[in-house]
C-alpha positions in Angstrom: -15.6 -21.7 -4.7 -14.8 -18.8 -6.9 -15.4 -15.4 -5.5 -17.2 -13.0 -7.7 -15.8 -9.5 -8.0 -15.6 -7.1 -10.8 -12.1 -6.4 -11.8 -12.7 -2.8 -10.9 -12.7 -3.7 -7.2 -9.5 -5.7 -7.0 -7.4 -3.9 -9.6 -7.1 -0.4 -8.0 -6.4 -2.0 -4.6 -3.7 -4.1 -6.1 -2.2 -1.3 -8.1 -2.2 1.2 -5.2 -0.8 -1.4 -2.8 2.1 -2.1 -5.3 2.7 1.7 -5.6 2.9 2.2 -1.9 5.1 -0.9 -1.4 7.5 0.6 -4.0 7.7 3.8 -2.0 8.2 2.0 1.2 11.1 0.1 -0.3 12.6 3.4 -1.7 12.2 5.1 1.7 13.8 2.1 3.5 16.9 2.4 1.3 17.1 6.1 1.9 16.3 6.1 5.6 19.3 6.9 7.8 17.9 5.4 11.1 18.4 1.6 11.1 15.3 1.0 13.2 13.2 3.0 10.7 14.7 1.0 7.8 13.5 -2.1 9.5 10.0 -0.8 10.1 9.7 0.4 6.5 10.9 -2.9 5.1 8.4 -4.8 7.3 5.6 -2.6 6.1 6.7 -3.2 2.5 6.6 -7.0 3.2 3.1 -6.6 4.7 1.9 -4.8 1.7 3.3 -7.5 -0.6 1.3 -10.1 1.5 -1.8 -7.9 0.9 -1.0 -7.8 -2.9 -0.4 -11.5 -3.1 -3.7 -12.3 -1.4 -5.7 -9.8 -3.6 -4.0 -11.2 -6.7 -5.0 -14.7 -5.6 -8.6 -13.6 -5.0 -8.7 -11.8 -8.4 -7.4 -15.0 -10.2 -10.3 -16.9 -8.5 -12.7 -14.7 -10.4 -11.2 -16.0 -13.6 -9.5 -12.6 -14.3 -5.7 -12.4 -14.7 -4.2 -10.6 -11.6 -2.7 -7.2 -11.9 1.1 -7.4 -11.6 2.0 -3.7 -11.8 1.2 -0.5 -10.0 -0.2 2.6 -11.7 1.7 4.8 -14.1 1.4 7.6 -11.6 2.9 5.4 -8.9 5.8 4.5 -11.1 6.5 8.1 -11.9 6.2 9.0 -8.2 8.8 6.3 -7.3 11.1 7.4 -10.1 10.8 11.0 -9.0 11.5 10.1 -5.4 14.6 8.1 -6.5 16.0 10.7 -8.8 15.3 13.9 -6.8 18.4 16.0 -6.7 17.8 16.9 -3.1 17.1 13.3 -2.2 20.2 13.2 0.0 18.8 16.1 2.0 15.4 14.4 2.4 15.1 13.5 6.1 13.6 10.4 7.6 10.7 12.6 8.8 10.1 13.7 5.2 9.7 10.0 4.2 7.5 9.3 7.2 5.2 12.2 6.3 5.0 11.2 2.6 4.4 7.5 3.3 1.8 8.4 6.0 -0.2 10.4 3.5 -0.1 7.7 0.8 -0.9 5.0 3.4 -4.0 6.9 4.6 -5.2 7.1 0.9 -4.7 3.4 0.5 -6.5 2.6 3.7 -9.5 4.8 2.7 -9.5 3.1 -0.7 -9.9 -0.3 1.0 -12.5 1.0 3.4 -14.6 2.6 0.5 -14.3 -0.6 -1.6 -15.3 -2.8 1.4 -18.2 -0.6 2.5 -19.6 0.8 -0.7 -19.1 -1.4 -3.7 -18.0 -4.9 -2.9 -20.4 -7.8 -2.9 -20.6 -9.5 0.6 -18.1 -12.3 -0.2 -15.5 -9.8 -1.6 -16.1 -7.4 1.3 -15.1 -10.3 3.6 -11.8 -10.8 1.7 -11.1 -7.1 1.9 -12.0 -6.9 5.6 -9.4 -9.6 6.2 -6.7 -7.1 4.9 -7.8 -4.2 6.9 -6.0 -5.2 10.1 -2.7 -5.4 8.1 -3.3 -1.9 6.8 -4.3 -0.6 10.1 -1.1 -2.0 11.5 0.9 0.0 8.9 -1.2 3.0 9.8 -0.3 2.7 13.5 3.3 2.3 12.6 3.3 5.5 10.6 1.3 7.3 13.2 3.7 6.2 15.9 6.7 7.2 13.9 5.7 10.7 13.0 2.2 11.3 14.0 1.5 12.2 10.4 -0.9 9.4 9.4 -4.2 10.9 10.4 -7.7 10.3 9.1 
């Protein structure tokens, strides 16, 4: 059974998830605390599972799945990687930044699920919400920065 969903529902979710995953990976390589690196890598893996599921659902609609993030996300990751003061960026700085982007992604999923998605697509998106809420709790626990 192919699920119907306009490309406009899956595409931004996939793109923003890829963008956030890229930032998590960058933060994991820059983090000083080994435990934090582990959590950030786990969150990146979780986001890739979300991306893979959304891509599969998008392919079921007959549309090619999105493979890349946004231009803005690419520029943000390049900026983060090449910042001259990157060495002085603390683990808390990364936690704060990731927490902000993570909340935006969570809200994007919630809005898509509640407002625009047909019932069958909303069901698929709701399946991803626990994963995203898990990341949200990780970030909240790490720095108390990921608030609604």
